[in-house]
PASEBA-1860 file (N, C-alpha, C; in nm, 3 decimals):
! residues 74
1> XXXXXXXX> 7.326/12.248/12.325/7.365/12.119/12.276/7.511/12.096/12.316 ~ 7.545/11.971/12.348/7.682/11.937/12.386/7.742/11.843/12.284 ~ 7.873/11.825/12.290/7.941/11.733/12.199/8.035/11.807/12.108 ~ 8.088/11.733/12.014/8.185/11.789/11.920/8.117/11.882/11.822 ~ 8.189/11.982/11.780/8.140/12.075/11.680/8.148/12.009/11.543 ~ 8.035/11.990/11.475/8.037/11.923/11.344/8.084/12.017/11.234 ~ 8.209/12.058/11.240/8.264/12.154/11.146/8.299/12.090/11.012 ~ 8.287/11.959/11.003/8.319/11.891/10.879/8.440/11.802/10.895
9> XXXXXXXX> 8.471/11.726/10.791/8.583/11.632/10.800/8.718/11.704/10.807 ~ 8.811/11.641/10.874/8.947/11.693/10.882/9.020/11.650/10.757 ~ 9.088/11.743/10.692/9.162/11.708/10.571/9.311/11.728/10.593 ~ 9.389/11.644/10.530/9.534/11.654/10.538/9.581/11.770/10.450 ~ 9.687/11.832/10.492/9.745/11.942/10.415/9.879/11.899/10.359 ~ 9.935/11.982/10.273/10.069/11.955/10.221/10.170/11.951/10.334 ~ 10.149/12.036/10.436/10.238/12.036/10.552/10.233/11.903/10.625 ~ 10.112/11.846/10.638/10.096/11.717/10.705/10.171/11.608/10.628
17> XXXXXXXX> 10.158/11.610/10.496/10.225/11.511/10.414/10.376/11.525/10.423 ~ 10.424/11.649/10.421/10.569/11.673/10.429/10.622/11.626/10.564 ~ 10.546/11.650/10.670/10.590/11.605/10.803/10.595/11.453/10.810 ~ 10.495/11.386/10.754/10.494/11.240/10.753/10.613/11.186/10.675 ~ 10.641/11.243/10.559/10.756/11.200/10.479/10.886/11.219/10.557 ~ 10.899/11.331/10.623/11.020/11.358/10.702/11.035/11.256/10.815 ~ 10.925/11.224/10.880/10.929/11.126/10.989/10.967/10.987/10.937 ~ 10.911/10.948/10.822/10.945/10.817/10.764/11.091/10.813/10.720
25> XXXXXXXX> 11.141/10.923/10.664/11.282/10.928/10.623/11.374/10.916/10.744 ~ 11.339/10.984/10.852/11.420/10.976/10.974/11.419/10.834/11.029 ~ 11.304/10.771/11.028/11.291/10.635/11.076/11.366/10.539/10.984 ~ 11.359/10.560/10.854/11.426/10.473/10.758/11.577/10.479/10.775 ~ 11.628/10.596/10.813/11.772/10.608/10.835/11.816/10.521/10.951 ~ 11.729/10.504/11.047/11.761/10.423/11.164/11.744/10.275/11.133 ~ 11.634/10.237/11.069/11.607/10.096/11.044/11.502/10.080/10.933 ~ 11.546/10.060/10.809/11.451/10.048/10.697/11.350/9.936/10.716
33> XXXXXXXX> 11.389/9.827/10.779/11.294/9.717/10.802/11.181/9.761/10.895 ~ 11.215/9.846/10.991/11.113/9.896/11.083/11.014/9.986/11.009 ~ 11.064/10.065/10.915/10.975/10.151/10.836/10.879/10.065/10.755 ~ 10.930/9.960/10.693/10.844/9.870/10.616/10.734/9.813/10.704 ~ 10.770/9.774/10.825/10.673/9.717/10.919/10.568/9.820/10.958 ~ 10.611/9.942/10.987/10.517/10.048/11.025/10.422/10.077/10.910 ~ 10.475/10.089/10.790/10.391/10.117/10.673/10.293/10.002/10.650 ~ 10.339/9.878/10.663/10.251/9.763/10.646/10.137/9.765/10.748
41> XXXXXXXX> 10.168/9.799/10.873/10.066/9.806/10.976/9.965/9.918/10.949 ~ 10.014/10.031/10.901/9.925/10.143/10.869/9.833/10.105/10.753 ~ 9.889/10.044/10.649/9.807/10.003/10.535/9.703/9.899/10.575 ~ 9.741/9.804/10.660/9.645/9.704/10.706/9.533/9.770/10.786 ~ 9.567/9.867/10.871/9.464/9.936/10.948/9.372/10.018/10.857 ~ 9.430/10.085/10.758/9.348/10.161/10.663/9.256/10.069/10.583 ~ 9.308/9.952/10.545/9.226/9.857/10.471/9.109/9.808/10.558 ~ 9.136/9.779/10.686/9.028/9.737/10.776/8.923/9.848/10.788
49> XXXXXXXX> 8.970/9.972/10.802/8.878/10.085/10.815/8.795/10.105/10.689 ~ 8.852/10.067/10.574/8.781/10.081/10.446/8.702/9.957/10.411 ~ 8.690/9.865/10.504/8.613/9.743/10.478/8.676/9.652/10.375 ~ 8.808/9.657/10.362/8.879/9.571/10.268/8.892/9.629/10.128 ~ 8.844/9.751/10.108/8.845/9.811/9.975/8.982/9.863/9.933 ~ 9.070/9.890/10.028/9.201/9.946/9.993/9.289/9.844/9.923 ~ 9.283/9.720/9.966/9.376/9.619/9.914/9.372/9.603/9.763 ~ 9.256/9.622/9.702/9.248/9.604/9.557/9.323/9.712/9.480
57> XXXXXXXX> 9.361/9.820/9.548/9.433/9.929/9.484/9.583/9.923/9.508 ~ 9.629/9.825/9.584/9.770/9.814/9.618/9.839/9.708/9.533 ~ 9.966/9.729/9.499/10.041/9.625/9.427/10.051/9.499/9.513 ~ 10.066/9.384/9.448/10.069/9.256/9.519/10.176/9.251/9.627 ~ 10.296/9.300/9.597/10.403/9.292/9.697/10.369/9.370/9.823 ~ 10.301/9.481/9.807/10.261/9.559/9.924/10.150/9.488/10.000 ~ 10.055/9.428/9.926/9.948/9.352/9.992/10.007/9.239/10.076 ~ 10.107/9.171/10.023/10.170/9.061/10.096/10.242/9.114/10.219
65> XXXXXXXX> 10.319/9.222/10.205/10.391/9.282/10.318/10.295/9.325/10.429 ~ 10.177/9.374/10.390/10.079/9.423/10.487/9.991/9.310/10.541 ~ 10.013/9.188/10.492/9.933/9.075/10.539/9.792/9.076/10.483 ~ 9.773/9.142/10.370/9.641/9.152/10.310/9.617/9.046/10.204 ~ 9.720/8.967/10.172/9.708/8.862/10.072/9.810/8.756/10.102 ~ 9.775/8.632/10.080/9.868/8.521/10.104/9.979/8.523/10.000 ~ 10.106/8.501/10.039/10.215/8.498/9.942/10.198/8.383/9.843 ~ 10.244/8.407/9.721/10.238/8.302/9.620/10.106/8.294/9.546
73> XX> 10.011/8.374/9.582/9.882/8.374/9.515/9.893/8.452/9.385 ~ 9.861/8.386/9.274/9.868/8.454/9.143/9.742/8.425/9.067
END
């Protein structure tokens, strides 16, 4: 049989999380607005991948920043 080995889902580790935090901190030192934009894009992509289910778990300000909700909607 050919193809990928179905060893199971890949899971993030504490090391992965620490590396991501370090990268975001380094980026934030250079340009905090750029970090906000990157995070918004990542959240929007994750929401699309989740079929729109992620947005209901995010605070309104983050949903607006990520383009997941129209501003001023209450």
